[in-house]
KEKOL-119467 format. One record per residue (C-alpha): x, y, z. Coordinates in pm, whole numbers, plus 50000, padded with zeros to 5 digits. Example, Ala and Ser with C-alpha at 12.3 -4.5 7.8 and 13.67 -1.06 7.14 Angstrom:
<nodes>
512304955050780 513674989450714 
</nodes>
This chain:
<nodes>
443986730735624 441166724235406 437936716135607 435776684835548 432146698235495 428846674935515 425376681335457 422836671835765 419496663635697 417406680035906 413826683435774 411416657135909 409516660135583 410986657435240 409816684534969 409136670434674 407676701634465 410086699234226 413076717434099 414036745334321 417476767734235 419216794934467 420726810734227 424156788834164 424376759534252 421086742534222 421156725634555 419046695634460 416086685434267 414316675034509 415166691834860 416286664935100 418436687535280 418086727635452 421656728635666 425216730035599 427246722635905 431026732535956 432816697636063 434126716336384 430766729336419 431966764736374 428386775936169 425466762536050 423766774135702 420016771935700 419176765435314 415616778835261 416146810035441 420196818635365 420676826235716 424346815735823 424646813636160 428166814436295 429336797636646 432196788836903 435496792136723 435046804236359 437486788036173 438276815335901 438866792335568 435236775035634 433706811035621 435936825335305 435476790335104 431806783135176 430366768634854 427006784434936 428356822234971 426016835234685 422986818534862 423496834835175 421036864635289 421746869235637 424696863635860 424396859836275 426736851136513 425676834636797 426246837637164 429696824937209 431156827636897 434776839036873 436126851736561 439396842236465 442996863936482 443046864536107 439516877935977 441036892935647 438696883735362 436636868535608 433086879835423 434676890535133 432016893334840 429376875334988 427336897034734 423826888234795 424026893035201 421546922835305 422416916735681 425106907035899 424986907136321 427816904636496 427496922536776 427616890837003 430956878936868 434136880837065 437006899236835 439526905137122 442326879736952 441546894736637 444736912036463 443646912936077 440256930535934 441446939435597 438986932135331 436836916635612 433336927935461 434906937835103 432506939434818 429476934235030 427326952534781 423936942134910 424636948135262 422296971635411 422166964235755 425776955835946 425676954636325 429396953936471 428396972536784 430316948637024 433496946536841 436566948237032 439056959636819 441986969837051 444386944136915 443726948936513 446716963236333 444906966035976 441916978935851 442556982335493 439816979535249 437226964535538 433906981035412 435156988735059 432366983634820 429786976735060 427847006134830 424406993634989 425027002935338 423337036935427 425027040535820 427547024335965 428227028736345 431897027336407 432597052336688 433047028836939 436287012736730 439547012036890 441887017636638 445227027836876 447106999536719 445867001536383 448727006336107 446587007635746 443597021935721 443777021535305 440587021935156 438707016735460 435607031635335 436037028734975 432657027934758 430447030835033 428507052334834 425107048235048 426507060435402 425357094635450 427207098735788 430217085735932 431287089336292 435307086136292 435727112136524 436957095236830 439597072536601 442987069436734 444857071436426 448477081936595 450087049036468 448267046836075 450887049935843 448697045835503 445427064135448 445057062635082 441397059634937 440047059335317 436857076535223 437227072434850 433637072234666 431697080835012 430017099334772 426537106235024 428457117135292 427387155735345 429657156435659 432997144935801 435037150436117 438677140236062 439707175436278 441097150436546 442567129736297 447067126136436 448357118336113 451827124636216 452807090136114 450857085635759 452977085435429 450097080635159 446987101335130 446527096734819 442857094534714 441887098435046 438727117435007 438297109234598 434867118734515 433237123434819 431227148234611 428397155734863 431127173335131 430757209835127 432937213835402 436187194135524 438387206335807 442297190735762 443427223235859 445237203936154 446647173735949 450557168036024 451727158935679 455657161935743 455727122235644 453227119135367 454417112435032 451827107934819 448837133134737 447627124234437 443897124034367 443617133834722 440637157534661 439597142334331 435857151834254 435307169934607 432907189334347 430507205034649 433657218034867 433847254434836 436907259935080 440007245435180 442667252635454 446087236335353 447927265935522 449497239035744 450127214035484 454127201135504 454397190435177 458277187135150 458217150135099 455547145234837 456647130834541 452777127634363 450447153934307 448727141733999 445077151334015 445067161934317 442247188534334 441437174434023 437037187433930 436897200434303 434087229834108 433247249334361 436607262434495 437107296634447 440287299834610 443127280034713 446097291134868 449117270834830 451417294034932 453257272335203 453337241334938 456947228634885 456857208934568 460987204234548 460637164134597 457417159934308 458717144234031 457387124133695 456957086033841 456247060833533 454097028733575 454067001833281 450946980433311 449126957233078 446856986632933 450317006732885 452647033933015 451477061233210 453627091833344 452707111533602 453687143633732 451477172933818 449057167233556 445437170933575 446667188333930 443667215933900 441837203633599 438107212633658 438447237633892 436327257433674 435437281533977 439137289334074 439287328534023 443187331034087 445717308434139 449147318234297 452107291134206 454737316834228 456567296834549 456187260334319 459247240734213 458857218933945 462107214233858 461757178833868 458327174633713 458007166233324 454567158833308 452217190433299 449317174433106 446017186733174 447177206633477 445157236533434 442517220933190 438817237633222 440027262033476 437287284233342 436937310033578 440787320533563 441547352233382 445207352433427 448037328533517 451417337533646 453657307733556 456807326033525 458777307833772 457967273033663 461097248733511 459777225633234 463267217433133 463437181633271 461057170132971 463077143832808 462077135832441 464127106632377 462087088032681 458607100332555 459857091532166 461227052832249 457477046332396 455557064832129 457257048131834 457347015332007 453547020532083 453557009532405 450947033932490 451287068032717 448307080932935 448757119232942 452677135232892 454107166632797 452207200232813 449257179232617 446257200432713 447797217632974 445667251032956 442627237232707 439457249732810 440587277833050 437777299632855 438457331633020 441847328933053 443267367932914 446867369233000 449587342933043 453187345433182 455597315133038 458287334633039 460397306733216 458977276532990 461777256932820 459727238532545 462737225032348 462587188832427 458727189032428 457337164632144 453767170932212 452007202532247 448797189332151 445377208532297 447817229632508 445947263032447 442507244632330 439367268232368 441147294432532 439287319532356 439807347732563 443637347932538 444817379632473 448337384632592 450717358732644 454987362532759 456997338432591 461077333732664 463417324632469 463367290332560 459997290832424 460877278332092 457437277731880 453647274631941 452437249231671 449437241631521 448497213531716 448567236831983 445427250631886 446037287532018 443177305831860 444557331131546 441827352931551 443137384831446 446427377031413 449047372631681 451767403731677 455387408431865 455227440632077 457197465431935 456617452031584 452987454731569 452657463531204 454047426731120 452087397331193 453567368731354 451187338931401 450197334830999 446937333430878 444907296130982 442797291731237 445087284431483 448497304731529 452007290331434 454617314131607 457977310331539 459777323031881 463587334831804 466027355931891 464707371832183 464147365032557 461087376332600 457737377532344 454457395332405 451327389632187 448097406532121 445017394131960 442827423332071 442647454532223 442507450532567 439767468732787 439427458833137 435767444933217 435847456133580 436397490333722 439817505433779 441387534934007 438897528434262 439197556034557 437647557534911 436527588035084 435827583435490 433507600335665 434037602736087 431167625936114 428697600535940 430587565135959 430227559035601 432857559535314 432057568334973 433817548334625 434157564534318 435937546934007 437037551733650 434307542833395 434607510333239 434417507432850 430737493332750 429317489033115 425767497533168 425727488233511 427857483733810 427317464734125 428767468234473 429297433934746 430567429235063 431967397635206 430147387335555 429767356535719 431637336435448 429817349935175 429597377234919 426577395334969 425087417834685 424307454334835 423227469434535 423507462734135 421307491933980 424137518433984 424467538933615 427127560333767 430667553233938 430167566534284 428677548434552 427957558134918 427647533035154 424407534835452 425337556835705 425867550836120 428147518236045 430237505636314 433537526236374 436567503036344 434877472536199 436307462635833 434737453635541 436157435235220 434437455034909 434017443834549 432697467834263 431847449033951 430717460733590 428497446033360 429407446533013 427567433632702 424967418432942 427657400433158 429077408233531 433037401533529 432517388733937 435867370933889 438047404633876 436277421834107 436687400234365 439867394134222 440857436634269 438177438634565 439747456834897 439467460435266 438087495035415 437407505035801 434677524035936 436117556036112 
</nodes>
C-alpha cells in the first residue's frame, strides 16, 4: 500500500537566506521545514543534517520509496525499532549515505535480506552488530557494491536458514578483512559471485563452509585479486553445476588444492582460472568434465557461446598442465582456452575430443549478423610464447569454421603432432612459419608455404609431426645421483647443455624454491656434508642459455633425493 507522506514544520524560526539545494530535488527556496515524517510514525528525516531516523515498526515500502533518498547521509535506528519481515532492497541505492547504525533494530522477524544495502556506494560505516538473522532465508547481493566499506562485522550472523548467498559481498572492493568463519552454510544452494570484486581482501577463511547443497559457485571468488592463499580443499562440490569464473582474476593466488573437487555434475567451466597469473601448478587430475558442454546465451548484445573457453587464459606462470583425464566430448567452444599461458613449454591434448563443433549453427549466427562472443578454436593457444611442443593428434577440426589467431604469438613452437582429422592449418591461425614446417620422414620438402604464417594441408596420414628449428634442450638432461653414506651428502652429474654458460641448483623448502648456487660452470654439484639421513629433498637443476635461465623446465624435470 502506498503510504501518505506529510511534511511537518519543526523549526521555530524561518530561514530566509535564499535558495538551498540538497542535491536533487530542491526542497524549498526558503526552508520552512526540517523534517519529513512517515504517516505511521516509522521514521523521521532531518533535512539539515541528512539524518533518517527509524522508529517503531518500519514500513518497508516507505523506506524503499523514500523521495529524499539522495539527501540521506546518515541512517539510525532508535530503541524499539522493528524491521519488517521483508527487508529486500530496504536501503538499496542510498548512494550518498555514509553511515548506517542499526545496532538497536529488532530483526527477529526478518526473512528476506536480499539487496538490503546494495549500491550504498558511499557507505563507510555500517553497524549491524545487533542483527538476529536466525530466520533469514535470503541474503543474496545483501552488501553488493558497498564499495567504500573498509570493514564489516558479520561474525555474529546466524545463517543456519539461509538458502542463497549469491553476490552477498559482490563489489565490496574496499574490504580488507571479512570474518565468515562461523557461517553455517548447510542450507545454502547458491554461492555465485559471493565474494566477487572483493579486491582488497588479503585473507579469507572459508575452510569451514558446508557446501554440500550448493549448486552454483560461478564467480564465487572472481577478482579477489589480493588473496595470496585460499583453502577450498574441504569443499563438497558434488551438487555443483556451475564453476564458471570461479577463480577468475585471483592474480595473487600461488596455489590451489582442488584434489577433492567432485565436478561430475559441472556444466559450466568457462574462464574458471582466467588470469590466475601467479599459479605455478594446478592439479586437476580428479576433475570429471564429462558433463561440461557448450552453452548458448542470446541477449541484446548478441549471442555468446560458452564451453571451456578462456578456462586457463592468462595463467602466465603455469609451467605444466596435465589434462589427460579431461572428457571434452560435449564441448564445442575452446576459444582462448590457453591464451597467454606464456610459461607452458609443452601441452599434450592428445585425448581431447573436438568433434562436436557444429559449423551450420555458427555459420547461421555469423551470416545473420547475430554476433558471437568467442567460439570454435579462436585464439586457443594465442600468446603461449614459450610453447615448443603441442600434441593435437586427437583433434577433429573438420567442422571448424574459424581458426583466427589459434597459434598467434606462439613464437617458440617447434613441434606439432596433427592427426588425420586435423584437416589443415590456415593462414589466419597465425602459426609462425619461421624456417618452414616440414613433415618428418620427408625433411627435404617444405610443407607450409613461404609466407609469414604457415599454411599446412594435412591429408592422407593419421599423424603429422612438424619442425621449425632443430630442437636443443635448454635444461640439463641425463641427471645422475650418487649417494655418500659416510658423509651424508649427494653428488649430481648431468650432460652439458648446448650454449649454457652457467648452471644453478635449487631446493624446494617450506613451500618455495630456494637457490643454493647459480655460479656453476661445470656439470657436477656436490651437496654440503652431514645432511639429515632419511630426509628427502626436491632438487631442480637449471641452465642459463643465451643469458636466460630455463627455470620452468628445470622445475618440471626436478627430482627427489633421500639422504643416506
